[in-house]
Structures are given as structure tokens and as C-alpha cells.
Backbone and ligand atoms as CSV (ligand in chain L), in Angstrom:
chain,resi,resn,atom,element,x,y,z
A,1,MET,N,N,15.600,-29.018,-40.264
A,1,MET,CA,C,16.772,-28.553,-39.439
A,1,MET,C,C,16.895,-26.984,-39.684
A,2,THR,N,N,16.999,-26.438,-38.507
A,2,THR,CA,C,17.198,-24.919,-38.577
A,2,THR,C,C,18.670,-24.582,-38.235
A,3,ASP,N,N,19.142,-23.723,-39.074
A,3,ASP,CA,C,20.580,-23.260,-38.777
A,3,ASP,C,C,20.563,-21.967,-37.993
A,4,LYS,N,N,21.223,-22.116,-36.821
A,4,LYS,CA,C,21.209,-20.975,-36.030
A,4,LYS,C,C,22.433,-20.103,-36.044
A,5,LEU,N,N,23.365,-20.493,-36.877
A,5,LEU,CA,C,24.582,-19.715,-36.924
A,5,LEU,C,C,24.279,-18.239,-37.546
A,6,THR,N,N,25.061,-17.347,-36.989
A,6,THR,CA,C,24.909,-16.008,-37.610
A,6,THR,C,C,25.740,-15.961,-38.877
A,7,PRO,N,N,25.425,-14.835,-39.761
A,7,PRO,CA,C,26.222,-14.778,-41.008
A,7,PRO,C,C,27.731,-14.918,-40.858
A,8,SER,N,N,28.302,-14.231,-39.803
A,8,SER,CA,C,29.787,-14.160,-39.585
A,8,SER,C,C,30.211,-15.470,-39.113
A,9,LYS,N,N,29.460,-16.204,-38.246
A,9,LYS,CA,C,29.858,-17.466,-37.775
A,9,LYS,C,C,29.815,-18.447,-38.848
A,10,TRP,N,N,28.863,-18.410,-39.809
A,10,TRP,CA,C,28.877,-19.306,-41.027
A,10,TRP,C,C,30.226,-19.057,-41.738
A,11,ALA,N,N,30.496,-17.798,-42.034
A,11,ALA,CA,C,31.721,-17.538,-42.736
A,11,ALA,C,C,32.905,-18.034,-42.056
A,12,PHE,N,N,32.971,-17.812,-40.839
A,12,PHE,CA,C,34.138,-18.257,-40.040
A,12,PHE,C,C,34.258,-19.773,-40.072
A,13,LYS,N,N,33.195,-20.457,-39.979
A,13,LYS,CA,C,33.169,-21.927,-40.046
A,13,LYS,C,C,33.756,-22.427,-41.447
A,14,ILE,N,N,33.295,-21.704,-42.491
A,14,ILE,CA,C,33.799,-22.152,-43.812
A,14,ILE,C,C,35.279,-21.786,-44.011
A,15,THR,N,N,35.641,-20.620,-43.509
A,15,THR,CA,C,37.100,-20.248,-43.594
A,15,THR,C,C,37.886,-21.206,-42.888
A,16,HIS,N,N,37.400,-21.658,-41.706
A,16,HIS,CA,C,38.162,-22.663,-40.891
A,16,HIS,C,C,38.384,-23.910,-41.693
A,17,ILE,N,N,37.303,-24.426,-42.467
A,17,ILE,CA,C,37.549,-25.569,-43.280
A,17,ILE,C,C,38.518,-25.343,-44.429
A,18,LEU,N,N,38.355,-24.146,-45.043
A,18,LEU,CA,C,39.290,-23.840,-46.126
A,18,LEU,C,C,40.720,-23.722,-45.675
A,19,ASN,N,N,40.822,-23.123,-44.400
A,19,ASN,CA,C,42.224,-23.128,-43.916
A,19,ASN,C,C,42.853,-24.513,-43.702
A,20,ALA,N,N,41.942,-25.395,-43.239
A,20,ALA,CA,C,42.416,-26.704,-42.970
A,20,ALA,C,C,42.777,-27.473,-44.210
A,21,VAL,N,N,41.938,-27.231,-45.243
A,21,VAL,CA,C,42.053,-28.085,-46.490
A,21,VAL,C,C,43.145,-27.391,-47.347
A,22,LEU,N,N,43.108,-26.102,-47.523
A,22,LEU,CA,C,43.904,-25.450,-48.509
A,22,LEU,C,C,45.057,-24.583,-47.905
A,23,GLY,N,N,45.012,-24.435,-46.666
A,23,GLY,CA,C,46.028,-23.593,-45.988
A,23,GLY,C,C,45.481,-22.188,-45.881
A,24,GLU,N,N,46.139,-21.382,-45.045
A,24,GLU,CA,C,45.574,-20.061,-44.741
A,24,GLU,C,C,45.641,-19.082,-45.924
A,25,ASN,N,N,46.541,-19.456,-46.896
A,25,ASN,CA,C,46.671,-18.549,-48.004
A,25,ASN,C,C,45.769,-18.985,-49.218
A,26,HIS,N,N,44.504,-19.087,-49.006
A,26,HIS,CA,C,43.602,-19.715,-49.994
A,26,HIS,C,C,42.776,-18.691,-50.756
A,27,PHE,N,N,43.408,-17.590,-51.057
A,27,PHE,CA,C,42.655,-16.475,-51.809
A,27,PHE,C,C,43.152,-16.363,-53.185
A,28,PRO,N,N,42.319,-15.871,-54.064
A,28,PRO,CA,C,40.844,-15.574,-53.840
A,28,PRO,C,C,40.007,-16.970,-53.778
A,29,ILE,N,N,38.887,-16.855,-53.119
A,29,ILE,CA,C,38.049,-18.114,-52.970
A,29,ILE,C,C,37.272,-18.336,-54.198
A,30,ASN,N,N,37.353,-19.577,-54.651
A,30,ASN,CA,C,36.541,-19.985,-55.749
A,30,ASN,C,C,35.058,-20.308,-55.180
A,31,VAL,N,N,34.235,-19.322,-55.249
A,31,VAL,CA,C,32.937,-19.353,-54.514
A,31,VAL,C,C,32.110,-20.534,-55.041
A,32,ALA,N,N,32.111,-20.739,-56.386
A,32,ALA,CA,C,31.294,-21.755,-56.979
A,32,ALA,C,C,31.662,-23.105,-56.451
A,33,ASP,N,N,32.997,-23.508,-56.482
A,33,ASP,CA,C,33.442,-24.738,-56.007
A,33,ASP,C,C,33.226,-24.880,-54.466
A,34,VAL,N,N,33.433,-23.822,-53.696
A,34,VAL,CA,C,33.248,-23.898,-52.320
A,34,VAL,C,C,31.803,-24.185,-51.979
A,35,ALA,N,N,30.906,-23.484,-52.604
A,35,ALA,CA,C,29.439,-23.517,-52.321
A,35,ALA,C,C,28.996,-24.924,-52.640
A,36,LYS,N,N,29.370,-25.444,-53.759
A,36,LYS,CA,C,28.940,-26.869,-54.146
A,36,LYS,C,C,29.494,-27.869,-53.164
A,37,GLU,N,N,30.791,-27.756,-52.863
A,37,GLU,CA,C,31.426,-28.728,-52.076
A,37,GLU,C,C,30.900,-28.656,-50.583
A,38,ILE,N,N,30.850,-27.517,-50.043
A,38,ILE,CA,C,30.397,-27.346,-48.655
A,38,ILE,C,C,28.949,-27.823,-48.489
A,39,SER,N,N,28.058,-27.443,-49.449
A,39,SER,CA,C,26.672,-27.756,-49.320
A,39,SER,C,C,26.422,-29.192,-49.451
A,40,SER,N,N,27.209,-29.907,-50.291
A,40,SER,CA,C,27.035,-31.312,-50.468
A,40,SER,C,C,27.564,-32.084,-49.340
A,41,GLN,N,N,28.610,-31.541,-48.648
A,41,GLN,CA,C,29.106,-32.141,-47.396
A,41,GLN,C,C,28.071,-32.007,-46.187
A,42,LEU,N,N,27.617,-30.753,-46.065
A,42,LEU,CA,C,26.721,-30.422,-44.917
A,42,LEU,C,C,25.293,-30.916,-45.114
A,43,TYR,N,N,24.820,-30.756,-46.317
A,43,TYR,CA,C,23.382,-31.074,-46.601
A,43,TYR,C,C,23.272,-31.913,-47.891
A,44,PRO,N,N,23.753,-33.203,-47.811
A,44,PRO,CA,C,23.699,-33.995,-48.949
A,44,PRO,C,C,22.319,-34.143,-49.559
A,45,GLN,N,N,21.309,-33.949,-48.800
A,45,GLN,CA,C,19.959,-34.142,-49.339
A,45,GLN,C,C,19.569,-32.818,-50.020
A,46,ASP,N,N,20.184,-31.734,-49.825
A,46,ASP,CA,C,19.738,-30.494,-50.225
A,46,ASP,C,C,20.736,-29.503,-50.726
A,47,PRO,N,N,21.678,-30.101,-51.639
A,47,PRO,CA,C,22.947,-29.294,-51.933
A,47,PRO,C,C,22.747,-28.142,-53.062
A,48,ILE,N,N,23.668,-27.367,-53.244
A,48,ILE,CA,C,23.801,-26.524,-54.344
A,48,ILE,C,C,24.427,-27.271,-55.515
A,49,VAL,N,N,23.678,-27.408,-56.547
A,49,VAL,CA,C,24.155,-28.255,-57.662
A,49,VAL,C,C,24.572,-27.493,-58.899
A,50,LEU,N,N,24.200,-26.252,-58.960
A,50,LEU,CA,C,24.382,-25.517,-60.212
A,50,LEU,C,C,24.698,-24.028,-59.798
A,51,ILE,N,N,25.781,-23.488,-60.425
A,51,ILE,CA,C,26.066,-22.060,-60.400
A,51,ILE,C,C,26.269,-21.598,-61.752
A,52,GLN,N,N,25.567,-20.651,-62.176
A,52,GLN,CA,C,25.488,-20.337,-63.624
A,52,GLN,C,C,25.151,-18.865,-63.916
A,53,GLY,N,N,25.778,-18.347,-64.934
A,53,GLY,CA,C,25.447,-16.956,-65.413
A,53,GLY,C,C,24.196,-17.058,-66.316
A,54,ASP,N,N,23.439,-16.037,-66.219
A,54,ASP,CA,C,22.237,-16.009,-67.011
A,54,ASP,C,C,21.825,-14.592,-67.299
A,55,SER,N,N,20.905,-14.379,-68.234
A,55,SER,CA,C,20.410,-13.011,-68.445
A,55,SER,C,C,19.351,-12.703,-67.390
A,56,LEU,N,N,19.618,-11.797,-66.538
A,56,LEU,CA,C,18.653,-11.446,-65.467
A,56,LEU,C,C,18.456,-9.933,-65.421
A,57,PRO,N,N,17.736,-9.409,-66.346
A,57,PRO,CA,C,17.581,-8.023,-66.381
A,57,PRO,C,C,17.045,-7.381,-65.108
A,58,GLY,N,N,17.815,-6.487,-64.550
A,58,GLY,CA,C,17.364,-5.861,-63.289
A,58,GLY,C,C,17.795,-6.567,-62.026
A,59,PHE,N,N,18.421,-7.771,-62.203
A,59,PHE,CA,C,18.765,-8.499,-61.004
A,59,PHE,C,C,20.275,-8.811,-61.010
A,60,GLU,N,N,20.839,-8.842,-59.864
A,60,GLU,CA,C,22.279,-9.213,-59.759
A,60,GLU,C,C,22.361,-10.752,-59.670
A,61,GLY,N,N,21.470,-11.420,-58.960
A,61,GLY,CA,C,21.518,-12.864,-58.847
A,61,GLY,C,C,20.354,-13.369,-58.187
A,62,GLY,N,N,20.334,-14.705,-57.977
A,62,GLY,CA,C,19.230,-15.296,-57.201
A,62,GLY,C,C,19.569,-16.721,-56.793
A,63,LEU,N,N,18.774,-17.207,-55.891
A,63,LEU,CA,C,18.889,-18.525,-55.441
A,63,LEU,C,C,17.569,-19.187,-55.776
A,64,PHE,N,N,17.710,-20.421,-56.499
A,64,PHE,CA,C,16.505,-21.096,-56.823
A,64,PHE,C,C,16.530,-22.506,-56.678
A,65,ARG,N,N,15.357,-23.050,-56.371
A,65,ARG,CA,C,15.256,-24.421,-56.088
A,65,ARG,C,C,14.976,-25.226,-57.428
A,66,GLY,N,N,15.794,-26.310,-57.621
A,66,GLY,CA,C,15.504,-27.087,-58.743
A,66,GLY,C,C,15.134,-28.491,-58.354
A,67,GLU,N,N,15.113,-29.418,-59.225
A,67,GLU,CA,C,14.638,-30.792,-58.924
A,67,GLU,C,C,15.644,-31.448,-58.054
A,68,LYS,N,N,16.983,-31.249,-58.405
A,68,LYS,CA,C,17.994,-32.009,-57.655
A,68,LYS,C,C,18.719,-31.301,-56.654
A,69,GLY,N,N,18.263,-30.082,-56.467
A,69,GLY,CA,C,18.985,-29.222,-55.380
A,69,GLY,C,C,18.793,-27.819,-55.704
A,70,TRP,N,N,19.721,-26.977,-55.199
A,70,TRP,CA,C,19.616,-25.564,-55.374
A,70,TRP,C,C,20.560,-25.041,-56.443
A,71,GLY,N,N,20.109,-23.971,-57.040
A,71,GLY,CA,C,20.986,-23.265,-58.078
A,71,GLY,C,C,21.134,-21.846,-57.706
A,72,ILE,N,N,22.362,-21.426,-57.959
A,72,ILE,CA,C,22.671,-20.008,-57.878
A,72,ILE,C,C,22.878,-19.446,-59.255
A,73,LEU,N,N,22.110,-18.423,-59.555
A,73,LEU,CA,C,22.264,-17.714,-60.861
A,73,LEU,C,C,22.869,-16.352,-60.599
A,74,TYR,N,N,23.721,-15.834,-61.416
A,74,TYR,CA,C,24.204,-14.530,-61.357
A,74,TYR,C,C,24.022,-13.853,-62.739
A,75,ASN,N,N,23.925,-12.605,-62.731
A,75,ASN,CA,C,23.651,-11.877,-63.961
A,75,ASN,C,C,24.993,-11.877,-64.829
A,76,LYS,N,N,24.880,-12.615,-65.954
A,76,LYS,CA,C,26.076,-12.710,-66.797
A,76,LYS,C,C,26.492,-11.472,-67.555
A,77,ASP,N,N,25.578,-10.511,-67.491
A,77,ASP,CA,C,25.990,-9.176,-68.136
A,77,ASP,C,C,26.853,-8.364,-67.241
A,78,ILE,N,N,27.080,-8.750,-65.950
A,78,ILE,CA,C,27.936,-7.997,-65.077
A,78,ILE,C,C,29.351,-8.275,-65.646
A,79,ARG,N,N,30.042,-7.209,-65.849
A,79,ARG,CA,C,31.467,-7.381,-66.415
A,79,ARG,C,C,32.579,-7.687,-65.391
A,80,SER,N,N,32.282,-7.216,-64.179
A,80,SER,CA,C,33.328,-7.287,-63.162
A,80,SER,C,C,33.371,-8.674,-62.516
A,81,THR,N,N,34.519,-9.404,-62.609
A,81,THR,CA,C,34.721,-10.617,-61.779
A,81,THR,C,C,34.468,-10.497,-60.324
A,82,GLY,N,N,34.963,-9.322,-59.843
A,82,GLY,CA,C,34.734,-9.081,-58.363
A,82,GLY,C,C,33.312,-9.006,-57.997
A,83,ARG,N,N,32.527,-8.350,-58.789
A,83,ARG,CA,C,31.091,-8.261,-58.483
A,83,ARG,C,C,30.370,-9.632,-58.583
A,84,ILE,N,N,30.747,-10.395,-59.588
A,84,ILE,CA,C,30.242,-11.787,-59.720
A,84,ILE,C,C,30.516,-12.642,-58.552
A,85,ASN,N,N,31.839,-12.611,-58.085
A,85,ASN,CA,C,32.213,-13.325,-56.914
A,85,ASN,C,C,31.364,-12.892,-55.727
A,86,TYR,N,N,31.222,-11.639,-55.536
A,86,TYR,CA,C,30.466,-11.139,-54.467
A,86,TYR,C,C,28.936,-11.591,-54.487
A,87,THR,N,N,28.409,-11.506,-55.716
A,87,THR,CA,C,27.137,-12.017,-55.920
A,87,THR,C,C,27.010,-13.464,-55.575
A,88,GLN,N,N,27.846,-14.273,-56.048
A,88,GLN,CA,C,27.810,-15.708,-55.766
A,88,GLN,C,C,27.885,-15.943,-54.242
A,89,ALA,N,N,28.706,-15.226,-53.554
A,89,ALA,CA,C,28.925,-15.467,-52.181
A,89,ALA,C,C,27.593,-14.979,-51.400
A,90,HIS,N,N,27.023,-13.912,-51.864
A,90,HIS,CA,C,25.761,-13.374,-51.349
A,90,HIS,C,C,24.686,-14.364,-51.413
A,91,GLU,N,N,24.595,-15.010,-52.602
A,91,GLU,CA,C,23.516,-15.987,-52.850
A,91,GLU,C,C,23.869,-17.246,-52.023
A,92,PHE,N,N,25.166,-17.641,-51.919
A,92,PHE,CA,C,25.484,-18.812,-51.032
A,92,PHE,C,C,25.040,-18.468,-49.553
A,93,GLY,N,N,25.106,-17.183,-49.147
A,93,GLY,CA,C,24.733,-16.857,-47.905
A,93,GLY,C,C,23.231,-17.055,-47.714
A,94,HIS,N,N,22.501,-16.654,-48.687
A,94,HIS,CA,C,21.029,-16.960,-48.680
A,94,HIS,C,C,20.763,-18.342,-48.514
A,95,TYR,N,N,21.480,-19.211,-49.244
A,95,TYR,CA,C,21.264,-20.647,-49.135
A,95,TYR,C,C,21.511,-21.098,-47.671
A,96,LEU,N,N,22.550,-20.756,-47.130
A,96,LEU,CA,C,22.899,-21.193,-45.733
A,96,LEU,C,C,21.926,-20.691,-44.739
A,97,LEU,N,N,21.488,-19.344,-44.915
A,97,LEU,CA,C,20.836,-18.635,-43.802
A,97,LEU,C,C,19.283,-18.623,-44.056
A,98,HIS,N,N,18.833,-18.631,-45.319
A,98,HIS,CA,C,17.506,-18.249,-45.550
A,98,HIS,C,C,16.683,-19.188,-46.356
A,99,ARG,N,N,17.259,-20.361,-46.737
A,99,ARG,CA,C,16.503,-21.234,-47.680
A,99,ARG,C,C,15.219,-21.837,-47.127
A,100,GLU,N,N,15.288,-22.000,-45.779
A,100,GLU,CA,C,14.000,-22.557,-45.125
A,100,GLU,C,C,12.933,-21.476,-45.073
A,101,GLN,N,N,13.351,-20.223,-44.885
A,101,GLN,CA,C,12.444,-19.101,-44.901
A,101,GLN,C,C,11.911,-18.910,-46.321
A,102,PHE,N,N,12.698,-19.156,-47.367
A,102,PHE,CA,C,12.223,-18.980,-48.742
A,102,PHE,C,C,12.465,-20.242,-49.503
A,103,PRO,N,N,11.530,-21.202,-49.283
A,103,PRO,CA,C,11.745,-22.516,-49.905
A,103,PRO,C,C,11.736,-22.593,-51.363
A,104,GLU,N,N,11.264,-21.578,-52.010
A,104,GLU,CA,C,11.317,-21.543,-53.468
A,104,GLU,C,C,12.492,-20.736,-54.025
A,105,GLY,N,N,13.259,-20.084,-53.010
A,105,GLY,CA,C,14.290,-19.285,-53.372
A,105,GLY,C,C,14.011,-17.760,-53.423
A,106,LEU,N,N,14.877,-17.066,-53.841
A,106,LEU,CA,C,14.759,-15.559,-53.947
A,106,LEU,C,C,15.714,-14.948,-54.885
A,107,SER,N,N,15.277,-13.727,-55.351
A,107,SER,CA,C,16.235,-12.999,-56.225
A,107,SER,C,C,16.485,-11.666,-55.684
A,108,CYS,N,N,17.661,-11.111,-56.098
A,108,CYS,CA,C,18.219,-9.892,-55.433
A,108,CYS,C,C,18.499,-8.865,-56.481
A,109,ASN,N,N,18.037,-7.639,-56.302
A,109,ASN,CA,C,18.474,-6.646,-57.211
A,109,ASN,C,C,19.604,-5.769,-56.797
A,110,GLU,N,N,19.992,-4.893,-57.587
A,110,GLU,CA,C,21.237,-4.148,-57.307
A,110,GLU,C,C,21.173,-3.401,-56.030
A,111,GLN,N,N,19.961,-2.847,-55.759
A,111,GLN,CA,C,19.729,-2.027,-54.556
A,111,GLN,C,C,20.126,-2.860,-53.292
A,112,ASP,N,N,19.854,-4.171,-53.289
A,112,ASP,CA,C,20.125,-4.928,-52.045
A,112,ASP,C,C,21.628,-5.000,-51.767
A,113,PHE,N,N,22.510,-4.761,-52.866
A,113,PHE,CA,C,23.871,-4.835,-52.584
A,113,PHE,C,C,24.418,-3.443,-52.281
A,114,ILE,N,N,23.800,-2.469,-52.832
A,114,ILE,CA,C,24.365,-1.154,-52.531
A,114,ILE,C,C,24.036,-0.713,-51.040
A,115,ARG,N,N,22.900,-1.149,-50.595
A,115,ARG,CA,C,22.509,-0.634,-49.322
A,115,ARG,C,C,23.062,-1.610,-48.184
A,116,TRP,N,N,24.276,-1.726,-48.280
A,116,TRP,CA,C,25.109,-2.558,-47.472
A,116,TRP,C,C,24.896,-2.424,-46.000
A,117,GLU,N,N,24.859,-1.187,-45.617
A,117,GLU,CA,C,24.844,-0.911,-44.174
A,117,GLU,C,C,23.534,-0.647,-43.628
A,118,SER,N,N,22.480,-0.442,-44.437
A,118,SER,CA,C,21.086,-0.107,-43.897
A,118,SER,C,C,20.477,-1.452,-43.478
A,119,ASP,N,N,19.498,-1.340,-42.615
A,119,ASP,CA,C,18.717,-2.551,-42.252
A,119,ASP,C,C,17.497,-2.572,-43.061
A,120,TYR,N,N,17.553,-2.025,-44.311
A,120,TYR,CA,C,16.279,-1.921,-45.137
A,120,TYR,C,C,15.782,-3.313,-45.456
A,121,ARG,N,N,16.615,-4.299,-45.569
A,121,ARG,CA,C,16.102,-5.590,-45.644
A,121,ARG,C,C,17.114,-6.472,-44.907
A,122,GLN,N,N,16.658,-6.953,-43.739
A,122,GLN,CA,C,17.499,-7.680,-42.851
A,122,GLN,C,C,18.293,-8.826,-43.544
A,123,ILE,N,N,17.540,-9.688,-44.338
A,123,ILE,CA,C,18.122,-10.781,-45.041
A,123,ILE,C,C,19.273,-10.349,-46.047
A,124,GLU,N,N,19.038,-9.209,-46.601
A,124,GLU,CA,C,20.058,-8.770,-47.639
A,124,GLU,C,C,21.383,-8.370,-46.815
A,125,PHE,N,N,21.096,-7.753,-45.763
A,125,PHE,CA,C,22.187,-7.300,-44.858
A,125,PHE,C,C,22.949,-8.617,-44.391
A,126,GLN,N,N,22.279,-9.557,-44.012
A,126,GLN,CA,C,22.846,-10.728,-43.502
A,126,GLN,C,C,23.671,-11.503,-44.614
A,127,ALA,N,N,23.069,-11.568,-45.783
A,127,ALA,CA,C,23.728,-12.173,-46.973
A,127,ALA,C,C,25.083,-11.384,-47.323
A,128,ASN,N,N,24.963,-10.069,-47.207
A,128,ASN,CA,C,26.173,-9.270,-47.409
A,128,ASN,C,C,27.216,-9.437,-46.330
A,129,GLN,N,N,26.752,-9.589,-45.122
A,129,GLN,CA,C,27.677,-9.908,-44.082
A,129,GLN,C,C,28.442,-11.145,-44.238
A,130,PHE,N,N,27.685,-12.161,-44.712
A,130,PHE,CA,C,28.258,-13.485,-44.931
A,130,PHE,C,C,29.244,-13.348,-46.053
A,131,ALA,N,N,28.855,-12.632,-47.152
A,131,ALA,CA,C,29.734,-12.622,-48.298
A,131,ALA,C,C,31.026,-11.865,-48.047
A,132,ALA,N,N,30.963,-10.788,-47.287
A,132,ALA,CA,C,32.195,-9.980,-46.948
A,132,ALA,C,C,33.126,-10.813,-46.047
A,133,ASN,N,N,32.529,-11.530,-45.054
A,133,ASN,CA,C,33.357,-12.270,-44.220
A,133,ASN,C,C,33.945,-13.526,-44.818
A,134,LEU,N,N,33.211,-14.067,-45.833
A,134,LEU,CA,C,33.788,-15.292,-46.458
A,134,LEU,C,C,34.925,-14.877,-47.439
A,135,LEU,N,N,34.673,-13.831,-48.160
A,135,LEU,CA,C,35.599,-13.473,-49.227
A,135,LEU,C,C,36.771,-12.680,-48.685
A,136,MET,N,N,36.622,-12.014,-47.549
A,136,MET,CA,C,37.604,-11.185,-46.945
A,136,MET,C,C,37.683,-11.408,-45.466
A,137,PRO,N,N,38.206,-12.552,-45.006
A,137,PRO,CA,C,38.197,-12.772,-43.484
A,137,PRO,C,C,39.032,-11.718,-42.866
A,138,LEU,N,N,38.497,-11.223,-41.688
A,138,LEU,CA,C,39.216,-10.197,-40.964
A,138,LEU,C,C,40.683,-10.562,-40.627
A,139,ASP,N,N,40.835,-11.783,-40.188
A,139,ASP,CA,C,42.204,-12.242,-39.803
A,139,ASP,C,C,43.214,-12.056,-40.960
A,140,ASP,N,N,42.725,-12.418,-42.017
A,140,ASP,CA,C,43.639,-12.331,-43.247
A,140,ASP,C,C,43.857,-10.832,-43.587
A,141,TYR,N,N,42.713,-10.084,-43.658
A,141,TYR,CA,C,42.787,-8.740,-43.967
A,141,TYR,C,C,43.735,-7.944,-43.042
A,142,ARG,N,N,43.635,-8.228,-41.721
A,142,ARG,CA,C,44.567,-7.591,-40.815
A,142,ARG,C,C,46.067,-7.979,-40.988
A,143,ARG,N,N,46.227,-9.220,-41.377
A,143,ARG,CA,C,47.597,-9.631,-41.688
A,143,ARG,C,C,48.249,-8.861,-42.851
A,144,GLN,N,N,47.316,-8.578,-43.785
A,144,GLN,CA,C,47.808,-7.844,-45.046
A,144,GLN,C,C,48.005,-6.344,-44.784
A,145,ILE,N,N,47.060,-5.805,-44.042
A,145,ILE,CA,C,47.145,-4.363,-43.665
A,145,ILE,C,C,46.888,-4.136,-42.233
A,146,ALA,N,N,47.915,-3.847,-41.440
A,146,ALA,CA,C,47.777,-3.678,-40.024
A,146,ALA,C,C,46.789,-2.499,-39.812
A,147,PRO,N,N,45.945,-2.663,-38.778
A,147,PRO,CA,C,44.949,-1.670,-38.507
A,147,PRO,C,C,45.444,-0.220,-38.396
A,148,ALA,N,N,46.643,-0.097,-37.816
A,148,ALA,CA,C,47.217,1.162,-37.520
A,148,ALA,C,C,47.756,1.924,-38.780
A,149,LEU,N,N,47.963,1.087,-39.800
A,149,LEU,CA,C,48.733,1.590,-40.929
A,149,LEU,C,C,47.820,2.594,-41.661
A,150,LYS,N,N,48.435,3.610,-42.280
A,150,LYS,CA,C,47.630,4.454,-43.192
A,150,LYS,C,C,47.406,3.810,-44.419
A,151,VAL,N,N,46.335,3.913,-44.978
A,151,VAL,CA,C,46.064,3.203,-46.221
A,151,VAL,C,C,45.878,4.214,-47.294
A,152,ASP,N,N,46.143,3.760,-48.524
A,152,ASP,CA,C,45.679,4.562,-49.698
A,152,ASP,C,C,44.973,3.671,-50.639
A,153,LEU,N,N,44.492,4.155,-51.723
A,153,LEU,CA,C,43.657,3.382,-52.573
A,153,LEU,C,C,44.461,2.270,-53.328
A,154,ASP,N,N,45.747,2.499,-53.455
A,154,ASP,CA,C,46.575,1.418,-53.998
A,154,ASP,C,C,46.544,0.162,-53.148
A,155,MET,N,N,46.605,0.370,-51.817
A,155,MET,CA,C,46.643,-0.763,-50.916
A,155,MET,C,C,45.203,-1.463,-50.892
A,156,ILE,N,N,44.257,-0.664,-50.892
A,156,ILE,CA,C,42.918,-1.176,-51.022
A,156,ILE,C,C,42.674,-1.973,-52.327
A,157,GLY,N,N,43.296,-1.396,-53.335
A,157,GLY,CA,C,43.214,-2.038,-54.710
A,157,GLY,C,C,43.921,-3.384,-54.624
A,158,GLY,N,N,45.079,-3.495,-53.967
A,158,GLY,CA,C,45.751,-4.672,-53.670
A,158,GLY,C,C,44.914,-5.761,-53.014
A,159,MET,N,N,44.014,-5.258,-52.084
A,159,MET,CA,C,43.203,-6.209,-51.334
A,159,MET,C,C,42.051,-6.656,-52.265
A,160,ALA,N,N,41.632,-5.685,-53.055
A,160,ALA,CA,C,40.538,-6.124,-53.990
A,160,ALA,C,C,41.043,-7.175,-54.972
A,161,ASP,N,N,42.345,-7.127,-55.383
A,161,ASP,CA,C,42.962,-8.095,-56.330
A,161,ASP,C,C,43.167,-9.450,-55.486
A,162,ARG,N,N,43.628,-9.283,-54.282
A,162,ARG,CA,C,43.835,-10.533,-53.447
A,162,ARG,C,C,42.633,-11.389,-53.353
A,163,TYR,N,N,41.497,-10.664,-53.044
A,163,TYR,CA,C,40.276,-11.437,-52.850
A,163,TYR,C,C,39.288,-11.464,-54.011
A,164,GLU,N,N,39.710,-10.866,-55.182
A,164,GLU,CA,C,38.881,-10.835,-56.325
A,164,GLU,C,C,37.516,-10.256,-56.016
A,165,VAL,N,N,37.502,-9.127,-55.313
A,165,VAL,CA,C,36.173,-8.342,-55.079
A,165,VAL,C,C,36.399,-6.940,-55.699
A,166,SER,N,N,35.322,-6.288,-55.733
A,166,SER,CA,C,35.306,-4.935,-56.320
A,166,SER,C,C,36.184,-4.008,-55.346
A,167,LEU,N,N,36.681,-2.913,-55.838
A,167,LEU,CA,C,37.331,-1.901,-54.984
A,167,LEU,C,C,36.457,-1.464,-53.918
A,168,MET,N,N,35.154,-1.280,-54.290
A,168,MET,CA,C,34.207,-0.850,-53.198
A,168,MET,C,C,34.013,-1.737,-52.167
A,169,ALA,N,N,33.978,-3.112,-52.444
A,169,ALA,CA,C,33.782,-4.068,-51.396
A,169,ALA,C,C,34.941,-4.110,-50.498
A,170,ALA,N,N,36.156,-4.018,-51.100
A,170,ALA,CA,C,37.357,-4.055,-50.255
A,170,ALA,C,C,37.469,-2.842,-49.380
A,171,LEU,N,N,37.071,-1.735,-49.939
A,171,LEU,CA,C,37.075,-0.412,-49.237
A,171,LEU,C,C,36.078,-0.474,-48.044
A,172,LEU,N,N,34.915,-0.965,-48.240
A,172,LEU,CA,C,33.958,-1.041,-47.220
A,172,LEU,C,C,34.362,-2.011,-46.113
A,173,ARG,N,N,34.997,-3.030,-46.500
A,173,ARG,CA,C,35.504,-3.995,-45.504
A,173,ARG,C,C,36.574,-3.351,-44.651
A,174,TRP,N,N,37.412,-2.565,-45.245
A,174,TRP,CA,C,38.408,-1.742,-44.406
A,174,TRP,C,C,37.772,-0.847,-43.528
A,175,ILE,N,N,36.784,-0.076,-44.035
A,175,ILE,CA,C,36.092,0.979,-43.228
A,175,ILE,C,C,35.401,0.276,-42.008
A,176,ASN,N,N,34.819,-0.845,-42.334
A,176,ASN,CA,C,34.030,-1.498,-41.277
A,176,ASN,C,C,34.905,-2.085,-40.075
A,177,TYR,N,N,36.144,-2.346,-40.442
A,177,TYR,CA,C,36.966,-2.922,-39.356
A,177,TYR,C,C,37.901,-1.962,-38.714
A,178,THR,N,N,37.990,-0.792,-39.223
A,178,THR,CA,C,38.839,0.218,-38.526
A,178,THR,C,C,38.019,1.183,-37.679
L,1,ZN,ZN,ZN,20.097,-11.116,-51.612
């Protein structure tokens, strides 16, 4: 089965489910729970069964196929909860979008995350798009900060706290939608 949804459509679809189950105020998202639950509902034959921190020198995270399903690993030496959440969401994006293209999985280094806006690797861009849309849905972001409002770093910091993402991720999200 091939998934034709775009990264943002996938994120919207999951946001819609979370809104229905948890209400609109469901932030920050527990990516590990959501990834396991959604994948086991949608793909009971091929779910995400493990999300775990590990020593991954040089890598932020990866998606791996195991015997009973898929695993998401993230670099446990990363100290920021926000970056870990983002990594988990990014890998969840790879699962939804790219696991057929990469049946053994794939790993992602730091560059893949930094080069958010370049098309240097299309799949990394797509995984980032998914992660940003899942963690920080535009509808909610706009409700918190109206587009016309002048923002300062404190307000962006408030958004970073709300979504449990890094300040940089919250800032990029703001820049991208204004
Ligand atoms: Zn990646």
C-alpha cells in the first residue's frame, strides 16, 4: 500500500484525530504515544513498537525495522527535550512517508535537521515539514499569536514551551507562516 498523503496532510490528519480524542488543547504532543497508537491503528501489520534513546554518535535519530515492527531511536545524549520531541516527530514522518522507499529504515544526522528550508534532501525536508506541522499546527499557532501581532522572543519562547520544541523550531514556524 502506498501512502499518497503529503507531509502536511499527514500531520493534519493526525491533528484531527488528536483534536477528536483529546480536544483542541492537546499540547505538547506526546510523540512516542501518538506514533505507537496511530501506527498500530492504521497499520496493525507494520506498527511502530519501540521508541528509545540510544547512543548514536553523529546522529540525531533513526527509523529501524525490527522483527515485530518499527523502532524509532533518538540520540539520548541530546539534552534538550524540545529537540528530542522534534527528532521523534521527524522519524515518525519518515515512517509514514518513506518506509516503503527505505524498507530497512534510515538514520538522520544533524545536518538534515539544520537545513530545514533547503531541498538538499527531499525526504529530510518532508520529514521536517511533517514534524513542524504535527508539533505546531498552524491553526493553534495562529490562535496563540495572531499573524498581525508584533512578536518578541518571549512570545516565541512561550510557543516553544507550549509545544515542547526548541526556540529555533518555534521561531522557524513563526517565520514560515508570516
Ligand atoms: Zn531524517
